[in-house]
N, C-alpha and C positions, 0 to 999 in steps of 0.2 A: 357367460354367455353373452353373445353376440348379434344382433338383428342387423343386418344389410339391407337397404334396401335398393335396389339396382332400378337401373333408368327404362321410363316408359314407354311401350309404342303402339303403335295404331294397328300393327297387323298381328301383337301377341309373340312375336319372335320368341320369346323364353317358353315355348310349347316345342319349337324345332329343338331350341340349346339343349334341352333336356330330356327329348326324346332321341338327340345325336348319341347323349352319354349312353340312355338305355340299351342303344344298338350297339355300342360298343363293351357293352357290361362292366360296367362302372357306376352305374344307378339302376334305379326301379322306379315306378309308379306305386305307391305307397296309397294311397289315398286318390278315390276320383270321389267327389260328393256333389251332388246336385245339377248334375247335366243331361238329367230327362231320362229316355231309354239306352244311351250309351253306355255299352259296358256291363249292357244287361246279357247278351247273349254273343259277347268276346270281346277283345279285347280293342277298343277304338282306334284308330290313324290317327294319325300326329293331324293331318289335314282335317279331320272329324272332328277331334276336339278347339283346333284352332275355328272350325267354322262356329261351330256354339260357342262358342265365347264371342265374335263379332255379333252372331243373330243377338244373344242375349243385353251386350252393349248398346243395340241397334235403337233401340226405346228411348235412351237418349242421345243425341247426336252434336248435341254442343260441347261432347268432350272429344276432341282431338287425337287423345295418348292412353285410354284407358285401361292395357295392362298394368296391373302391379303385382310385382316379381320381390320378393325377399329372401333372402337368404337367413339360415339359422346356423351356428357352430356354437359349438361349447371349445373347452379348451382339453384336447388332447379326448379320452373314452370315458371321463369322467362322470359322463351323464350317457344314458343307455337311449338309441334310436326312440323307445316308447315314451322316456321322458321328455325327450327333447320337443316332440309331435304333441304330448300334453304342455309344454310352455308353451310352442306357436300358436296352440289355439286358443291360449287364454290370453295370449299379442293380440290375435287375429279379432277377439273380442274386443278388446279393448280399445284396436285403433279404428273398430266400425267395421272389421269384414264380417262379422262374428253373426249376423241375421240369419234368417229360416232360407231358403232358397238361394244362397250365395255361393256360385259355382267355383269349386276350389279344387284344386292339383296341387297334389303332394309328392313330391320326388326323393327318396332320401339317393345321396352321392357317399360311392366307396372307394373314390382315386383322392384323398385326401387323408389327413393322420389324424382328422378331427371328426368325429359326430357331426353329420351336415347333415341340411335337409335345404330343399326347396322348395318354395309355395308360388303360382300363378292363379293369378284370378283379376277381377276386374275391378274397375272402380268404381260402377254402377251400382247402387243399391238394389233387392229386390222390387221395391216400387217405381224404381226406374229415376230415384235423386241419385244427385253425385255425391261417392263420399266424401266427408272432408277431409282436406289433404293440406292446411296448411300449419305452419311450424311441423310439418311429418317429423322429420327428422329431430327434433329436439323434445315430442309428445313422444319418440320412438324410445328414446335412451331414457324416459320420465317413465313409459310402461314399462321396461326391461328392470328397473330400479323398484318400482314399485312390486311385481311379481315376485324378485328376488329378495326384496328385503334390505335392500341396500340401501347407507346412508350417504348416498354422493357428497354433500360438504364433508362430511367426518371424513368419508376416504381421500378424499381433492386434497383438502389440510393434511393428512398423512403423508400424500403423495409430496406434495409442495414440503414437505417437514424434507424426505429424503433427497430430494434434490437438492435441497440446499448442502449438504453432507458433500456431494460433489466439486470438485475441484474446478470450477470455469472464469475465466477472464472477460466477459463480455456477456451481452444481453444476448445475444447471435449464439453464444456455446449456452446459455440455460436454457433458451428455448429448445433448441437440437435437444434439450433434455426430458424437456415437456413433452417433446413431441414424440422421443422415443418412448414416454408413457401413456402412450396416446391422447394427450393435450393439445391443444392450439394455444399459445402463448403472444401476446402481443402488447404493445405499449402505446398509452396515450395523452399525450399534456403531463406526463410524469406518473403516470399510473399505467401498472401492471395487469392488465386482465386474464385470468387463467378458462377456457374455454371446453367445453367438453359437451359430448352430443346436441350442436348447435346452442346450447345455453353456456351463461359465463357463471363460473361456478366460485370462483373467489376472487378478489382482487388483493392489489396490496401498491403500497407506494414506489417507487422505481429508487429511489435512493435505498429502499433498505434493501434491496437485492444489489445496488452498486456497495454496499459496505460488504458484501460477500467476494467481491470482487478479488480473485487469486493472481501477482504476474506469474506473466503464462512459461513457469518452468517446465519446460517436458526431456520428459528421459528420454534419450536418444536409444537407449537400448530396447527404450519398449517401443519407440520407433519401428527400429530395423525388425523388432518382433515381428510388429505388425505390416508391416509393409513386405513381412516374408508370406505371411497368413494369406494379406492379402489378393496376393501374386495368386497363390497356389488355389484359391478358390474361385478364385477370377477364372483360368484356363479350365475347369473342370465343371463351369457354370455356362448357361446358355444367357442370362440374360441377367441385368442388375437387380431384378425382384427376384432370382433364386439366389444370387449374389447375397443381399440381402436376410434374407432364410435361412443358407446355411449357415453364415457366422452369428445369428439371433440366436440360434440351437445350439449348434457347438461350443463357443465363444463368450455368448454373454456379451455380444459386439452388437451393437445399431448404429447404419451407415446412413445419417439422415440427411435425404437432398435437397437442395435450397435449387427454385427453379423452377419450370415448366415440367411435368413430369416426361415427355418425351424429349427434353432441352435442359438438363441440370445446367446453372451453370458451379456449380460449389457443392458440396458436402462435410458432414463434419463426424467425424467416430465420435459415439459414444460407449466409451467403455465401462459395461458395469463392475467386471470386475474390480479395478481400479481405482472407479468411481472418479473419474475423469473424462474430461472432453478435449478434443484434440481436432484441429483444423486438418484435412483431408489433405491437405497440398502436401501439406510439411510431414508427409507420408506416403503417398503415392499422389503421380498428381491424376486428374481427371480423366484425359486423353488415357493415360496407364491402365485406368481403373476402370474403365467401360471397354475394352481393347479386347471382347472374350474372343479372336480369333486361336487356334489353337497354336502352339509351340512351330509347327509345318508352314500354317498360313505363314504366322508371319517371317520362318526364312524368306521362304518365298517369295515375300511384299519385298524382304531387304533384297532378292538375287535379283526380281525384275526389273527394281530402283537401280541397283549396278551397272545395268544391261543399260538403261535408259542414260546412265551417265558414259558410258563410252559411247554411243549412239551418238551421243552429243559431242564429242570429244573425245576422237580414237585415242591422243593421246595423254589422256589425265592420269595420273600417277596415285601409287595407292595412299600417300600425305592428300591431295587433294580429295580423293572419295573419301577420308577418315573427315575430314571434315563438313561434309556431306550429310556424314552419317552418326554423327555425332547428337544429331535433333532425336536418331530414330534409338539411340543409346546402344549402336550397335558401332565394328569395328572389321577389319577385315586385317591378315597377318600372315604371313605364306600360303596361300591361297586359303583359308579357313574365313570362315563367316564366326563372327562372336557376337552374342546377342542376350542379355540376363544371363551369363553364366552359364549356360548352352552353345554348340558347336556343331558345325557343318560346314564340309569341304562345300568350296566353290567351283562351280562348273567349270572343265579343264580351259576352257576357249576363254575364259574370262580370267581366270587365273594367269592363265599363258599370257593375254594382252595386257593384264596389270606389271608381270614383270616385264614384259620387253618394255612399257612405256617407265618405271623405273631405272631398265637401261640406257632409254635415251635419253632422261634426265640427268643421266651421268654424262653422256657423249655433252651433249649442248654445254652443258659449263665449260667444256672447255671452248667455248665460243671456234670451232672451226670454220675457217674461211674457205676451204676451197674441199672438190668432192674428194681429193685423195686423200686432207686430212679427217676429212669426218668417215671414208672409207676404213679409212686404217681405228680411228680410236670405235666404232662397231664392229670390225675383228675383234677387239682387244677384250669388248664389254661385250663381246655376244651379241652384238642388235641384227636380227636378220631382215629387219625393213630399214636400209638404210635412206629410205628415200619419205619416212617420217621426220627425219631428223632435219631441224631447218639448218641454214647455213643463215653465219652472222656475216655482218654487214662493215663489222671494226673486229680489232683486236679485245682480248679483256685490260685490263686498266693495268696490268699488272706483265704486261705482256712484254713491254718497252724497257722498261726494270730489268725484267728476266735476261732479254736478250744482253742489256748491256754487260750484267754480270757476268754474263757465257763470255761476252769477248775479254771479259778483263782478265778470264780462267786460260782461255786459248792465248791469249797474246803475252802470257806470264813466263819468258823463259827459262827465272830462276828458280821456279817449283821444283823439287826433287820430286814430288808425287806425281803422280801421271794426269792426263785431263781426265779421263776416264773417274779415277778415284776422287779426282777435286770434284765433279761432276754430283757423282753420283754422295758425296757429302753433300751437296749442295740441294741434291732430293731430286735427282734428272736422272734418266737413263735411256739408252739410245735405241731405235727402233730403227731397222734398214727398211724402206719400202721402193723396189726397183733402184730408181736410179737418186731416192732423196733419201737422206739420211736427217731422221727427228731427233731432237732433244724431250721428253714429256716428264711433266712434275704432277705426278698426281694430288701432292698435297694442297699445291699452289692452282692446279686447273690449267695447266698451260701449255700447248705444243706448239713448236718453232719446227720452222723449215731450216735445219742449218746449209742446207744444200743454196736455196731461194738466197740466205740472208750472207752467203756471201763466207762463210765460215771453211779454217784451212782444214780437213779432216786429216789431214796425213796423222794432225796431231790425235787424235785419236786412234793409233796402232795400237797395239800391245806393245809395252816397255815393259820388258823384265827387270824387276826392284834390286838393287842390294841387299845385302845380306844380313847390314844393322838399320836399312830405311826402314822410317817406321809406317808404319801403313793407318789411313787416319780412319777414324770410327764412321761409319755409314750415319752421318745425322744432317738436318739441317740447319740454317741458322740459330733459328731458337731453341739446339741443344735438343730436340725430343726425334725421336726417333722414327724413321719415315712409315709414312701410312703404307697398310695394306688397302689394296684394289677389295673392293667392296666384294661382300661376298653372295653372289645372285645362284640362284637355280636357272636352269637352262630356260630358256625363254621361250623359246617351242614356239608355236606359232601366233600369228596376231588374233585379233575377234574374232574369226574365222577359222581357228585352229590350222589354217594352212601351213605344209611343213616342206619348208625347202632348201638346201642347200647353199650357201652363199661364201664365196671364198676375194681375198681381192690380193691383189700380190705378187710377190712369190711366195711358194710353200713352204717358208720359214715357220718354225713355232716361237712363236709370241711371247708363250708364258715363262719364258724364260727369259730372265739375263740376258741381255745380248755381252758379246765379246769381239776382239776384231775381226774375227775369222766371219761372222756372220758381215761386214762390211766388202763389198766389191775393189777390188784393187784396180 
């Protein structure tokens, strides 16, 4: 049996609280005593009940919060409503609220799994004196133990012995175990105090407890299991109190929070089934545990965050977004958002913008220095917003070495293989755009305008090979196969989903390997 003394009030707001429950059909007024003629000719209104209590209390104007509101609850249905009511009357009598003429309102509630009563009265006795309330909560527990015949010292000792059987490695963990059993534990000057009902029930040397500490060896499999359980029931709970109740009833798991009630800074998991205590942060962060949003709401938050990132930086790439989303335990891949094992397609305009930005990133790796180079690369990589590509003020570091190597090939009159074959062996392909010819190495991210660099383009013309002439393998100097172009999906429109065709240069097929017939003679 539990008796919970609830906050006092000057306007007897507990009457309104209970009457609203009655109006909802989840409670009823079980008893009304010593309210004069009220209730004789019909059910009194809440205002009439409050007014009577205030008039009754006015005989002692020194009491600011005269309301006395107490709730009684047993475990499940182990006691009937009549039995709880009888217990409540004995309790009130021993607490000083059983004198003849003391007004009482008794409400029975039906919105919990326990037999549950609420009683409202005044802290003023019928003779106008204030009813003693010193050490009220401690006396309340003593009264309960006396009525039920409990030996509090003995039961506390038994609970302490049970707690010592758990695996714990610090006083904080031991404190969590005792709190899950309904006790308050604290230490002072080498002594541990075990308190319940506002009274110290037992004491022990701290050294006795420290001898029981065990090095923190946590079972990784159990932690993973607990993580899944916490996340599953968090998603179907409205708040931390509801989550605590569900875990306690279904799994025998207590979550003990530390800090202020509305702003806890940490928590412990008391796993009664395995008699272990685990620091909550090792299983699920506080932020995750108290994130009571639905999966859809979480995806909406992530999507809104991505939209903000695209607004702040229209060229942000998938890799850069990934780094930002890591803190939210999410990532995107191929236009899909992934979060905690679930996924949802990203909105089209965002997916298209990110894909476009990935392509832009590849173009900018070549450091194009002219609009013609930029436009050619945009055509190859299917970037429909060349205006977003930044032009470079300087060539990449490997530009000059690449030009020098190409000159060696062009000037080597003794080579048996064609210049075109040698270029391919070096990783270069040839592309023509109007009056300019370019050599492009996708592995080294180099684009060279052969026309402006003064190369002899006649040497690129097709040269038939003799029957016995070996054909060089298409490999780079390192011996590895030439890299393929990155496979992108169609970039589509930008961040506003606009679609438009865009072409540069001649209407040629840039996706096929060129030959001499694509060169203007």
